[in-house]
C-alpha positions in Angstrom: -4.3 -25.7 10.2 -5.0 -22.4 11.9 -8.4 -21.1 12.1 -9.3 -18.1 9.9 -8.9 -14.6 11.3 -12.5 -13.5 12.2 -13.1 -10.0 11.6 -15.9 -7.5 12.1 -16.3 -4.6 9.5 -18.6 -1.4 10.3 -20.0 0.3 7.4 -21.6 3.7 7.3 -23.3 4.3 3.9 -23.0 7.4 2.2 -20.4 8.6 5.0 -18.9 11.5 2.6 -22.4 12.8 2.2 -23.2 12.5 5.9 -19.9 14.4 6.7 -20.7 17.2 4.2 -24.4 17.6 5.0 -23.9 17.1 8.7 -26.9 14.6 9.6 -28.2 11.2 9.1 -29.9 9.9 5.9 -32.3 10.4 4.2 -30.5 13.3 2.2 -31.9 15.4 -0.7 -30.6 14.7 -4.0 -27.0 15.7 -3.5 -23.6 14.6 -5.1 -19.9 15.3 -4.3 -17.5 16.2 -6.9 -13.8 15.8 -7.4 -11.9 16.8 -10.5 -15.4 17.2 -12.2 -16.3 13.6 -11.5 -19.0 12.3 -9.1 -17.2 10.7 -6.0 -20.4 10.1 -3.9 -24.1 10.5 -4.2 -27.2 10.1 -2.0 -29.7 7.4 -2.4 -32.2 9.9 -3.6 -29.8 10.9 -6.4 -29.2 7.2 -7.3 -32.9 6.7 -7.8 -32.8 9.2 -10.9 -29.5 7.5 -12.5 -26.6 9.5 -10.9 -23.8 7.2 -10.1 -20.2 7.4 -8.8 -17.6 7.7 -11.4 -19.9 9.7 -13.7 -18.8 13.2 -15.3 -20.7 16.1 -13.7 -22.7 17.1 -16.5 -23.9 13.4 -17.3 -25.2 13.3 -13.5 -26.8 16.5 -14.1 -28.4 15.4 -17.4 -29.9 12.8 -15.3 -31.2 15.1 -12.7 -31.2 18.9 -13.4 -32.1 19.8 -9.6 -28.9 17.7 -8.4 -26.9 19.8 -5.7 -23.3 19.5 -6.3 -20.8 20.1 -3.6 -17.0 19.7 -3.5 -15.4 16.7 -1.9 -13.1 17.1 1.2 -11.5 14.0 2.3 -9.9 15.9 5.2 -13.4 16.7 6.2 -14.7 13.2 6.0 -11.6 12.0 8.3 -12.5 14.8 11.0 -16.0 13.8 11.0 -15.3 10.1 11.3 -12.9 10.4 14.3 -15.6 10.7 16.8 -17.2 7.7 15.6 -13.7 5.8 16.1 -13.4 7.1 19.6 -17.0 5.9 20.3 -16.1 2.3 18.8 -13.0 2.0 20.7 -14.9 2.7 23.9 -16.8 -0.7 23.4 -14.5 -2.5 21.2 -10.8 -1.8 21.6 -8.4 -2.4 18.8 -10.5 -0.7 15.9 -8.8 0.0 12.8 -9.7 2.7 10.2 -9.8 1.4 6.5 -11.2 4.7 5.3 -13.9 7.3 6.6 -17.0 5.7 7.0 -15.3 2.0 7.1 -13.7 0.5 10.2 -12.8 -2.9 11.0 -11.5 -4.9 14.2 -11.0 -8.4 15.4 -14.0 -10.2 16.2 -12.7 -12.7 18.7 -12.5 -10.3 21.9 -16.0 -8.8 21.4 -17.5 -11.8 20.5 -16.3 -13.5 23.7 -17.5 -10.4 25.7 -21.0 -10.6 24.2 -21.3 -14.3 24.0 -21.3 -14.7 20.2 -20.5 -12.6 17.1 -24.1 -12.2 16.2 -24.7 -10.6 19.6 -21.7 -8.5 19.3 -22.5 -7.1 16.0 -26.1 -6.4 17.5 -24.7 -4.6 20.6 -22.3 -2.3 18.4 -25.5 -1.5 16.2 -27.3 -0.5 19.3 -24.7 1.4 20.9 -24.1 3.5 17.4 -27.9 3.9 16.8 -28.3 5.5 20.2 -25.5 7.7 19.3 -27.3 9.1 16.3 -25.8 6.6 13.8 -28.8 4.3 12.8 -27.5 3.6 9.4 -24.5 1.4 10.2 -24.0 -2.0 8.9 -21.8 -4.6 10.4 -20.6 -7.7 8.6 -18.5 -10.6 10.2 -16.5 -13.0 8.3 -13.2 -14.9 7.9 -11.4 -11.8 6.2 -11.9 -8.2 5.6 -13.1 -8.4 1.9 -15.9 -11.0 2.8 -16.7 -9.0 5.9 -17.1 -5.7 4.0 -19.3 -7.5 1.4 -21.3 -8.8 4.2 -21.8 -5.5 5.9 -23.2 -3.8 2.5 -26.0 -6.3 2.6 -29.8 -5.1 3.5 -29.6 -6.5 7.1 -28.3 -4.4 9.8 -25.9 -7.5 10.9 -24.5 -10.2 8.6 -22.7 -13.1 10.0 -20.9 -15.5 7.6 -20.1 -18.7 9.3 -16.6 -19.9 9.3 -15.3 -21.3 6.2 -18.3 -20.4 4.3 -17.0 -17.5 2.8 -16.8 -18.7 -0.9 -20.1 -19.9 -0.7 -21.2 -16.6 0.5 -19.7 -14.7 -2.3 -20.5 -16.8 -5.1 -23.8 -15.0 -6.0 -22.0 -11.7 -6.2 -21.2 -9.9 -9.4 -17.5 -9.7 -10.4 -17.6 -5.7 -10.0 -17.5 -6.2 -6.3 -13.9 -6.8 -7.1 -13.3 -3.0 -7.9 -11.3 -3.9 -10.7 -13.2 -2.2 -14.0 -10.7 -3.5 -16.6 -10.8 -7.4 -15.2 -14.6 -7.5 -14.3 -15.2 -5.8 -18.0 -13.0 -8.8 -19.7 -14.8 -11.4 -17.3 -18.2 -10.2 -18.3 -17.3 -10.2 -22.0 -15.9 -13.8 -21.4 -19.4 -14.8 -19.9 -18.0 -15.0 -16.5 -20.6 -12.6 -14.3 -20.5 -13.9 -10.7 -17.7 -14.6 -8.4 -18.7 -18.4 -8.3 -18.2 -18.3 -11.8 -14.8 -16.8 -11.5 -13.8 -19.1 -8.6 -14.8 -22.0 -10.9 -11.8 -21.2 -13.3 -8.4 -22.8 -12.0 -5.8 -20.7 -10.3 -3.3 -21.6 -12.8 -5.2 -20.6 -15.7 -6.3 -17.2 -14.0 -2.7 -16.4 -13.4 -1.7 -17.3 -16.9 -4.4 -14.9 -18.3 -4.6 -12.2 -15.7 -1.1 -12.2 -13.9 -0.5 -12.0 -10.5 -3.1 -9.3 -9.9 -6.0 -11.4 -11.4 -4.8 -14.4 -9.1 -5.1 -12.0 -6.2 -8.7 -11.2 -7.2 -9.3 -14.9 -7.8 -8.3 -15.8 -4.4 -10.5 -12.8 -3.0 -13.6 -14.3 -4.7 -12.7 -17.6 -3.1 -12.8 -16.1 0.3 -9.0 -16.2 0.7 -8.2 -12.8 2.4 -4.8 -12.6 4.2 -4.6 -8.8 4.7 -3.4 -8.2 8.2 -5.0 -5.6 10.3 -3.0 -2.5 11.3 -1.9 -2.9 14.9 -3.8 -1.0 17.7 -2.7 2.6 18.8 -0.1 2.4 21.6 -0.8 3.9 25.2 0.8 7.3 25.5 2.4 6.2 28.9 4.9 3.8 26.8 6.9 7.1 25.7 10.3 7.5 27.2 12.9 10.4 26.7 16.3 11.4 27.9 17.9 15.0 28.2 21.6 15.8 28.1 22.9 18.5 30.1 25.9 19.0 27.5 25.0 18.7 23.7 26.0 15.5 22.0 27.5 15.5 18.7 28.9 11.9 18.1 26.9 8.9 17.2 28.4 6.6 19.7 27.9 9.2 22.5 24.0 9.3 21.6 23.9 5.5 21.0 25.5 4.9 24.4 23.3 7.5 26.1 20.1 6.2 24.7 20.5 2.3 25.7 18.8 2.9 29.4 15.9 5.0 27.5 15.5 2.1 24.9 15.5 -0.6 27.8 12.9 1.4 29.6 10.7 1.6 26.8 11.0 -2.3 26.4 9.9 -2.8 30.1 6.9 -0.6 29.7 5.9 -2.5 26.5 6.6 -5.9 28.7 4.2 -4.5 31.4 1.6 -3.9 29.0 2.0 -7.2 27.3 2.6 -5.8 24.0 5.6 -5.3 21.5 6.4 -2.4 19.4 6.3 -2.8 15.6 6.9 1.0 14.8 8.5 3.7 16.5 9.1 7.5 16.1 12.5 8.9 17.2 12.4 12.5 18.0 16.0 14.4 18.4 16.1 17.9 19.8 19.2 19.8 18.9 20.8 22.7 20.9 19.2 25.2 18.4 15.6 23.9 19.6 15.1 22.2 16.3 13.3 18.6 16.3 14.4 16.0 13.9 11.7 13.1 13.8 11.6 9.8 11.9 9.5 7.0 12.1 11.1 3.5 11.9 9.4 0.1 11.2 10.4 -3.4 11.9 9.7 -6.6 10.1 8.8 -8.4 13.6 9.3 -6.2 16.6 11.9 -4.0 18.4 14.2 -4.9 20.9 16.6 -2.3 22.9 19.4 -3.1 20.6 17.1 -2.2 17.5 16.0 1.2 18.9 19.7 2.2 19.7 20.6 1.3 16.1 17.7 3.3 14.7 18.9 6.2 16.8 22.4 5.9 15.5 21.3 5.5 12.0 19.0 8.6 12.5 21.9 10.8 13.8 24.5 9.4 11.1 21.5 10.7 8.3 21.3 14.1 10.1 25.1 14.5 10.3 25.5 13.7 6.4 22.7 15.8 5.6 24.0 18.8 7.6 27.5 18.5 5.9 26.0 18.9 2.3 26.6 22.1 0.5 25.2 25.0 0.6 24.1 24.8 4.3 20.7 26.1 5.1 21.1 28.3 8.3 17.5 27.7 9.1 18.0 24.0 9.2 21.5 23.9 10.6 22.2 20.9 12.7 23.6 21.3 16.4 24.5 18.9 18.9 21.5 16.7 20.5 20.5 17.7 23.9 17.1 15.4 23.9 16.2 12.3 22.4 12.4 11.0 22.9 11.5 7.4 21.8 7.7 7.1 20.9 6.1 3.5 20.1 3.6 4.7 17.4 2.4 1.0 16.7 2.1 -1.8 19.0 0.4 -5.5 18.9 0.1 -8.1 21.5 3.2 -9.9 22.7 1.4 -13.3 22.1 1.3 -13.0 18.2 5.1 -12.7 18.6 6.1 -15.3 21.0 8.2 -18.2 19.7 6.8 -21.8 19.0 7.4 -24.6 21.3 10.8 -25.6 19.5 11.7 -22.2 18.4 10.3 -20.1 15.3 12.7 -21.8 13.0 14.0 -20.2 9.6 12.6 -16.8 9.8 13.9 -16.0 13.4 17.3 -17.0 12.2 17.2 -15.2 8.9 15.8 -12.1 10.7 18.6 -12.0 13.2 21.5 -12.8 10.4 20.1 -10.1 8.3 19.7 -7.6 11.3 23.4 -8.2 12.3 24.6 -7.4 8.8 22.6 -4.5 8.7 24.0 -3.3 12.1 27.5 -3.6 10.6 26.7 -1.8 7.1 24.3 0.8 8.0 20.7 1.3 7.5 20.9 1.3 3.8 23.2 -1.7 3.8 20.5 -4.4 3.3 17.8 -3.8 0.9 14.5 -5.7 -0.1 12.9 -5.1 -3.7 9.5 -4.2 -4.1 7.4 -4.0 -7.4 5.8 -0.5 -8.3 3.9 0.8 -11.3 5.6 2.6 -14.2 6.4 2.2 -18.1 10.0 1.9 -17.7 11.8 -1.0 -16.0 13.9 1.3 -13.8 10.7 2.9 -12.4 9.2 -0.3 -11.5 11.6 -1.7 -8.8 12.0 0.1 -5.4 14.6 -1.0 -3.0 13.4 -0.5 0.7 16.0 -0.8 3.7 15.3 -4.0 5.6 12.6 -3.3 8.3 11.1 -0.5 6.5 7.6 -0.7 4.7 7.8 -0.5 1.2 5.8 2.4 -0.2 6.0 2.0 -4.1 5.8 5.7 -5.5 3.6 4.2 -8.4 0.7 2.1 -7.6 1.5 -1.1 -9.3 -2.1 -2.1 -9.6 -3.1 1.0 -11.7 -3.2 0.7 -15.6 0.1 1.8 -17.1 -0.5 2.1 -20.9 2.5 1.5 -22.8 4.1 -0.7 -20.0 6.0 -3.8 -20.8 3.5 -6.9 -20.1 4.9 -10.1 -18.0 7.2 -11.8 -18.2 9.5 -8.8 -17.3 13.3 -9.2 -18.1 15.4 -10.7 -15.4 18.3 -8.0 -15.5 17.5 -4.6 -15.5 20.2 -2.0 -16.3 20.1 0.8 -14.1 21.0 3.5 -15.7 20.4 1.9 -19.0 23.6 1.3 -21.2 24.3 2.4 -24.9 24.0 -0.5 -27.3 24.4 -0.9 -30.9 21.7 -2.0 -33.2 22.7 -2.1 -37.0 21.5 -3.2 -40.1 23.2 -6.0 -42.7 25.2 -2.9 -44.2 26.6 -1.7 -40.7 24.3 1.3 -40.7 22.5 2.4 -37.4 19.1 1.6 -37.3 16.5 4.5 -36.9 12.8 5.1 -36.4 10.8 7.4 -38.4 7.5 9.4 -37.1 5.4 6.4 -38.1 7.2 4.1 -36.1 8.8 2.4 -38.8 12.3 0.7 -38.7 14.7 2.2 -41.4 16.1 -1.3 -42.0 15.8 -4.7 -40.2 18.2 -5.4 -37.4 21.1 -7.5 -38.2 23.5 -7.3 -35.5 23.3 -6.3 -31.8 26.7 -5.7 -29.7 28.3 -7.1 -32.8 26.4 -10.5 -32.5 24.0 -11.8 -35.2 20.4 -11.1 -34.7 18.1 -14.3 -34.8 14.7 -12.7 -34.1 13.2 -9.5 -33.2 9.8 -7.9 -32.3 8.6 -4.3 -32.5 9.0 -1.4 -32.2 6.3 -0.1 -29.9 6.3 3.6 -29.0 6.3 4.6 -25.3 5.6 8.3 -24.6 4.9 9.6 -21.0 4.4 13.2 -19.6 3.6 14.6 -22.9 2.4 17.9 -21.3 5.8 18.7 -19.7 7.9 21.5 -21.1 10.7 19.2 -22.4 7.9 16.8 -24.0 8.4 14.1 -21.6 10.2 11.0 -21.8 9.7 9.2 -25.2 11.0 6.4 -27.4 10.5 3.2 -29.1 11.0 -0.1 -27.6 12.5 -3.4 -29.5 13.0 -7.2 -28.3 15.8 -9.0 -29.9 17.2 -12.4 -29.7 20.8 -12.8 -30.6 22.6 -16.0 -31.7 23.8 -16.6 -28.3 20.1 -17.0 -27.2 20.0 -14.0 -25.1 16.9 -11.7 -25.4 17.3 -8.0 -25.1 14.9 -5.3 -24.6 16.3 -2.2 -26.1 14.9 1.4 -27.1 15.9 4.3 -29.1 15.4 7.9 -27.9 16.7 10.8 -29.9 19.5 9.3 -32.1 20.7 6.5 -29.8 19.8 3.1 -28.7 20.3 2.0 -25.1 19.8 -1.5 -23.5 16.9 -1.2 -20.9 17.0 -5.1 -19.6 17.9 -8.8 -20.6 15.8 -11.9 -20.3 17.7 -15.0 -19.1 
């Protein structure tokens, strides 16, 4: 069994307040407000009952002299950048989680200082000397446990390896930062993480779904979130210029091959591999077209050439669309620049003693298919948030990081609960839902069916449930998208998810 990844988290309490007020605590009673809601407050304000998440009027009701300032996330990041640079000088590989919270792998710095406790104390001393005495450091088997440890009263808290679940057990379920599940657990009599982990994973998954199972794993000390690779060295960048502008994709791909090889040689000399790259293409009009590419493992020279060709094909396709924007007209390429934007230690990507097995073969096979079919030829599916089934599926090209347009972890009132239909119709297909007399069923303003469903697609209805109203974007000028859902089982034991909007019925999905 592999040893757990030990991480070190540095937490700077009330960082948004420090960035706004420009000095270390203690601060006078002050709160930062965004959208009329308290997002951060000083310790002196909390003593009077002010809390994050309160409405501004409620907070001022607790403390009339409360000083209120607007929250500026960009200011928080700008103020935290010098702190990251200072940490980087003493512990390379630091990663920003959010302003005021940073993380790094504990192995390197702990070996240098002779232990994790010694490394944590060394960082605290360095930051205190730089005017940041409030920093707290936590070391544990995963980011979640390490962050909880860093938020303790001590300047340094080290959770021994394999003791994460024991350490987390006394903490309240609210530290999971999911108000809905935490509130339900409290109503069920489960108040601590220890009591939560006492429940079986199967029962938790059945009751709370995959998100609840993830929180259950966190409460048990299992945290597999990977760290973002360290930033690359600027010397890894390579570029090529052409005396004559090149317009053909094959021409550019052939010319870029040597540049891609040079990038790989520079990466090998630094004992790193590239997992994310940005390709800048400059045309003869002086315009620069940039795109960032990701890789499921790491790039080789052929991968870089493929990305350059796909990027040029996308530019050519976009420039051929009508009407043509003269300000963005695409000309021949005169320069290509390859910038590794994220790298990782090469040792993390070496094959095993007997090869890396199925994952490696799968990657090569899929990459080969993608090379033949193009960037959009092979896609992977990811789950996103939303009320309609079509909104919840996101298809991402192989190698790209899936970024759902809607947070799947956020509450979506009116959304369909699990299990979801196995087949989703995109776009929804028209379908007939009729009564016994053949009349098309309608739904009145109160959400009641005009008659009971008798046939769907000409097949007798065996059972049905609903309807359930769905209405989103009510504030839109067109009134938003709205309708009523109905679940129907026909005589062929097929279950349908249908909805009615306007005067028509549509099939949204089908269960299998």
